[in-house]
N, C-alpha and C positions, 0 to 999 in steps of 0.2 A: 410268371405271367407278364413278362416285360413286353413292351412295344405292341400293345393290342388295341390302343385307342379306347380302352375301357373308361366309361364315364360314371356308371352307376352299378351297384350290386343289389340284386333282389334281396329284400329283407329276409333274414333267416338263412340265406345261402352260406354265410361264413361259418354258421354253426355246424355245417356238414364236414368242414375240414377236420382231419384227424387230430386228436389231442397230442399225437407224437410229433406234430409239425413244429420244427424249430426255427427255420428261416423262411421268410416270405419276401419275394422280390416282385415289386409291381412298378418297376422303373419305366419311364417313358410312356406313361398313359395320360389320361385326361380326366381324372377323378374330380367330381364335385361332391358337395355335401348332400346327404340324404338320410333316410331312416336307417340305412344299413349300419351307420356308425354305432348304433346300439349294440351290434353284435361284436364290436371290437373287444369288449370286455370278456367275451367267451373264448377268444383266441389264446392258444398256449404258446405262441411264438416267442422266441427270445431276441430275434433281430428282424428288422424290417428295413428294406431298401426301397424308398419311395422317391428317389431322386429323378431329376430330369423330366418332371411333369411338363405337360403342354409343349412338347417338342413339335407336335403336329398342329396345323391350322392356327398359328399365332395371330393371323389376320382376323380371326373371329373373336379375339379377346375383347371383353367389354367390362371395365371395372364397375360399371353401374349395376351389373347383374348381381353383384355380391353386396348385400346391405349390412353386413356385420363385420367387425374386425376379428374374423376367425381364420383358421387355417382352411382356405378355400381357394379354388382357381377361378379365373375371371371369365372363362368362355361359356359357362353353363347357362342354359336358358331356364333353369328351375330356381325359383325364389325360395329361400329357406322358410319363410313364414307361411308357405302354402301347405307344409306338412302338418297334419293334425294328430299324428301318433303321440299320445301323452308321454310315453317313455322317452321318445326322441326329444321332446320339448323339455323334459326334466333334465336331460343331460346337457343340452346345448343352449337352452334359453334361460338358465338360472343366472340371470344378470341383475346385480344390485347396482343401481345408478349412484354414482358419487356426485353430490351436488356441487362440489368444488371444481372438478375438472370435467364433468359431464360424461365420464367414461363409466362403464359397468364392469362387473366381474364375469369372466367366461370360464365355464367348466368344460374340460376336455377329457373324454374317456381314453384311457391307455390300457392296453392288455397288461394284466398284472405281472406276468413273467418277462415282459419286454425289457431288455437291457441295452439294446442298441437300435437307434433310429437314425436313418439317413434321409434327410429331406433337403438336399442341396440342389441348386440349379433348377428350381421349379418356377421361377419368375413370380413368386407370390409378392403382392404389393399390399401391405397393410401395416397399421401401427400395433405394436404389442402392448395392449392395455393390461389390466389386472387379470391374470390367468391362474386358475387352480387346476391341477391335474388330479385324476383319480389315483387311488392307491397304486403304486407302481414300484418297479425295481430298476428304473432307467439309470444307466451309468454313462452312456455315450450318446450324445445328440449332435448331429451335424445339420445346421440350418444355414450354411454358407451359400454365397452367390445367389441371394434372393434380393428383394427390395423391401426389407423390413427397416424403414427409415427412422422410426421413432420407438425407442425402447422405454416405455413408461412404467409398466409393471404395477405392483411386484409380481414375480413368479413364485407360486407356492407349490408345496408338496413335491419338491425335487431333492429330497433328503439323501438319495443314493447317487445323485449325479456326480460323476468324476471328471468327465470330459465334455466341454461345450464349445462348439465352433460357430461364431457369429460373423465370420469374416466376409468381406465383399458384399455388404448390404446397403451401402450408401447411407448409413445411419449418421445423422447430425445431431441427435438428441438422446441423451442417456440420463434418466432421472437418478437422483441419489438414493432412491429406495427400490430401484429395479431388482437388484440382487438382494433378496430377502434373507432372513436368518436361516431359511431352509437350505441354503447353499453351503451347508456345514462341511461337506466332504469334497467339494469341488477342488480338483487338483490342477487341471489344465484348462485355461480359458484363452481362446483366440478371438480377437476382435480386429484383426488386421484389415487394411484396405477399406476403411470407412472414413467418416468426416468428424471423428470425435475431438479433433483439435478445436472445433467450434464451441464445445461445451465443457470439456474437462478443465480448462483454466479457471472456470468460475467456481469450481468446488474447492474453496479455500480451506474448508474444514476436513477434507478427505473422507467424506461420508460415502462416496460412490462404491468403494471397495471395502468398506468397513466390516462386512460380514464374511469376506473371503479369507478367512484366517488360515485355511489349509492349502491355498493355492501355491503350487511349486513352479508353475510356468505361466507367464502372462505375456501375450503377444499384442502389442499396440503399434505394430509397424504400419507404415503407409496410412497415417491418419491426419496428416497436415497439422501436426502438433508443433507449435512454436515455443510454448513454455508450459510448465506443469507446476501447480501449487506446491508449496513446501511440504504439506502433510498428505499429499495425494496417496502415497503408499504406506500410510502409518500403520495399517493393520496387517500388511503382507509380510509378517515376520518369518514365515517359512519358505518364502519364494527363493528359488534357485536360479531360474532363468527369466530375465526381463529383457524383452525385445522392443526397443524403441527406434529401430532402424527406419530409414527412408521417411523421415519427417523433416521439420524445419527448426529443430532445436538448436539454439545458439549457446545457451549456458545450462549447466547442471545446477538448477536452483532447488530441486526437490531433495528431501532428506533421504540419505542412504545408510547412515551409520547403524541404524537398527536392523538392517537386512543382513544379519550375521551369517545366514546360510546361502547368500548369493554366490553363485559360482560362475555365471556368465551374464555380462551386461553388454547388450548389442546396441551400439550407437552409430552404426554404419550409415553413411550417406545422409548426414545431417549438415548443419551450418556451424558446427563447433570450430572455433579458431584456437582455443586452448582451454584447458580445465583450470578453473580458478583455485586459489589456495584452500578455500573452505571445502570445496568438493574433494580435493586431494586428501585433506585431513580425514574426511569421512571414509574415503576409499581405503586409506591406510589403516583405519580402525577396523575395517572388515578383514583386511589381510592379517592383522594381528590375531584374529580369531579363526580365520579360515585361509589356509595357505594356497588354495588352488583357484583363486579368483582370476577370471579372464575378461578382458574388455576389448571390444572391436571398435576402432575409431577410423577405419578405412573409409575413404570417400568423403572426408570432411575437409573444410578449408582451413587447415592448420597454418599457423604463422610462426615464424622464428624471428621474433623481435625482442626488444628489451621487456616489453609487456608480458611476453610468454616465457621469460627466462627460467623462472622456477618450474614451469611445466615441462620444459625441455630437459632440465636437470632431473626432474622426477622420472621422466620416460626412460632416461638412460640408467637410472639406479634402482628403480622400484622392482620388487619381487612379483608384482602383478604381471600376469601374462598378457601383453598387448599384442593381439593377433596381427602377424605380418608387419610389425612396426618398421622393419628395415625397408619395406616397400612403400612407406608413406611419403608424401610430398608436403613440403611446407613453403610458405612464401616469405622471403626476406624483406627487410625494410626498403630495399631498393626495388621491390616488385618482382624479383627473380624467383622462380620456383625451383627448389632443389630437392633431390631425393634424400631421405633421412637414413642413409646407409650406416654412417658412423655418428651416432648421436652424441657420445662423449666429446668427440672432436668438434662437432657442431656447437656444443655448449661452450667449449673453451673459447672458440672464436667469438661467439656471441657475448661471453663474459667480458672479453677485452674491449669489445666495441661499447658495451653498456657502461663499463666502469668510467671511461672518459665522459660519456654522455651524462652519467649520474652526477659526476663532479661539476660539470658545466651547469647542469640543470639546478643542482643544489645551490651553487654560487649565485645564479640568477635569482632563484627564489629567496635566498637570504637577503641579497641586496635589495630586491623589490620590497620585501617585508620591512626591512629597516627604513627604506625611503618612505613607505606608507606610514609607518609608526611615527617617524620624525615629522612628516607632513601633518598627521592628525594632531600630534602634540603641539605643533606650531599654531595650527588653526585654533585648537582649544585654548592655548595661552593668549592668542591674539583676541579672542572673543570670550575670555574667561568670565568677565563681569556680565556680559550679555547672557551667557549660558546660565550663570548662577541666578541672575535676575529672572529669567524665564522659568527656571526650575521652581523658584520660590513663589512666583506668581501663580503657576499651575497648582502648586501645593496649597496656596491660600484660597484660590477659587474652588478647590475641591473640598474644602472644609466649611461646612455650614456655620460652625460656631465662630468663625472669623467675621467680624462685621464688614460689610461691603458697601461702597458708595453707589448711589443711583446715577449711573453714567448718563442717562437720558436727561435728567434734571441738572446735571453738573453740580451736585451738592457734595460737600465733603464733611466728614465727621469732625475734623479739626481744621483750624486755620493754619496752624504752624506746628511742624514737628521739630523739636529742638535736639540737635545732635551735639553732644558735648562729652568731654572726658569726665570721669568720675571725680578727678582731682579738682575740677572747676564747678562742682555742684553747688558750692556756697553762693556764687554769683547768680547761678541759674535759679535756684530755689528761693532766693530773697529778692534781689533787684529785678531780674528779668520777669519772674512770675508776678511780682507785685505790680510792676509798671504795665506790662502788656495785658495780662489777663484780668487782674482785679480792677485796675484803673481804666483800661481801654477796651475791655470785653473781647480780647483776642483769645480764642480757645487754643490752648497749648497742649501738645502731647509730649509728656515726659516719661522716659522709660521707667523711672522709679515709681511713677504713679499710675500710668495708663496701660502698661503692657499686660496682656492677659496671662494669668498663671496657667501652667500646663502646656503652653506652646514653647517650642524652642526659640532661642534668641533671634536667629536669622529670620524665622517666619514672622515674629513680632515686629522686627525692624522693617521688613519689606511691607507688611500690612500697614504699619503706621505711616510710612512714607507715601504709600499708595492712597491712603485715606486722608491725607493732609494736603491743603492747598499749596503751602510753601514748606521748605525745609531750611531752618536757620542753623548755620554751623558756627559754633563758638570756637574759633581757631586759636589754639595755643600749642606750645611744645608738647604738653601732655596729650593733646589731641593727635598730633602727628605720630606719637609713639604707640598709640592704642590700636590694636587690631580691629576691634569692633567699631571704633570711630571711622577707620578707613573703609570698613564694610558699609557703614551708613552713608558715607560720602559717595562711594561708587554706586550704591543702589539708587541714591537720589539722582545721580547723573543718568543712569539707565532709565529711570522713571521719566525724566524730561525728554529723552530721546525716543523711547519706544511707546510711551503711553500718553504723553502730552504734546505730541507733534512738535518737538524741539522747543517747547515753551520753557523758559528759564524758571525752575522751581527752587534753585539753590540761592541762598542769601548768606554771604560770608560776613561774619563779624570777627575782625581781627582783634582779639582781646589783649594781646601783648605783642610787643615788637618782635618780628621774626625776620631773619635775614632771608633774602631770596634764594640763596644757595642751600638753605635748610628745607625748602619746600620740595616734595617729590614732584617729578616732572608733570604728572597728570593733574596735580593740584595747582602747580604754577601756571599751567595753561588756562585753568579756570580763573585764577587771580588776575592774569594779564588780559583775558578776553572779556571779563564781566566786572561790573562795578562791585565794590565792596565798601564796608564802612569800618572805621577804626574806633575802638573804644578810647575816649579821651581820659586825660589824667587831671583835669581841672573841673571846678564846679560849673562854670559857664558852659564849658564844652559838653557836660553831661546833659544839659537842657536841650541843646541842639541835637545831640546824638539820639536821645529818646524820641524827640519829635520826628526826626527823619526815619527812624526805625519803625515807629508806629504808622507813619504815612506810607512807607513802602509795603508794610505787611497788610494794611487795610486796602 
């Protein structure tokens, strides 16, 4: 019945066709929907060719004439909702609206014995929403070269479908549930020449093809794919042919090692410069289980540089059949393109060039690393006390149990923090404590008495200095030999510089005669630049000493 400009069939007419009819060809007509679709269920045909619809009078096409997302052509002047036949509405209008996406379910009658349907090049323009077919034996469906731009689905009742062609439909959206669990026996799926590169990279969990467990051939060529998620093919364990040619793929980032039955991987005409080590390991794992794996890398922008050295070596030694590899071209580091006729020789040349380059690069990296390490160590040593002070101040302020001064009121918990060696405690706990605190009311902070239990020594020291107006140092030889005394001295210096705006908080009391050469340089600088007081050895001098000390501290 090809090329007759048929638009409608009288209801009941299809029932007059003989039950022995096996093949029906209605190519190149202009069918639109009507009540006659009820009679499709009565047909005994096994194959239908309905391709090339709307070849005539395309200027009459009007998408507004079709008000449902169904298999329909656009030129018809008959609106579907004008039909009142109850059986027709039962078949075609059983649509349950989904509140989330606004789409409904469409029921399509299919002749029960139909195994092959050709509906290619019909110019159909619609979204494939949720579709349920009547009971059928469909095995082969060709919907290529239409304008089915959004595949939302799911498609149900396709449990016998083995071959499905969705190529050349300008599709830019494919939902992760389009392929329902009913695609249990699908073996060959073609989706070439679409725009799936816009949607597939977002499927990081690999749910799009999760139900296609028996597919042996998948064609995703010409889809503008630049990258694919790692798990996109996680369920295709039986796949033998994977066609990703004519895309924009630069790296093989998707998982391959589980595709143990893969026999042909077509990566022709992409943007691959070389296959990375991880992908090579995956490919080798497939080869260990299947000896006849072939890969097509022709038409890619291969490079022959130090970066691709392992890839070139692999190409020359692998048992994988790389299609026409001696006709490949690769670009050298100089920019020259050379034909890869003798890959082992090319690798040898490349290895010599890269060896000297690696040595030079390694030497530069080691030298640079050493320089940076020495520089960092020098900076850390130069500002070691500042860094330690900042560390302990942050630690103090982060602990609510450490008492803090009210900086706005400029009040301090103690008047004086006394820094002394444990060997000089007798003088501090008798004369100093008696004269300053008990007789003159100067609040002293002594580590034996005022440090909080449970805190580490460094934190207690820094907190005490920070919460005291002054720090008195009882300078003796024992003091110079003590690690913690030196820590207290330097923390007091940092406090005066970074917290008190260079106000002098250090008050030195030289308790015994010390030679200048015995002072460490950083203490000698303080002794020479700031006033200090010496402890006298006579009774009259004691009176003057204590009077001056009290006056200075008050």
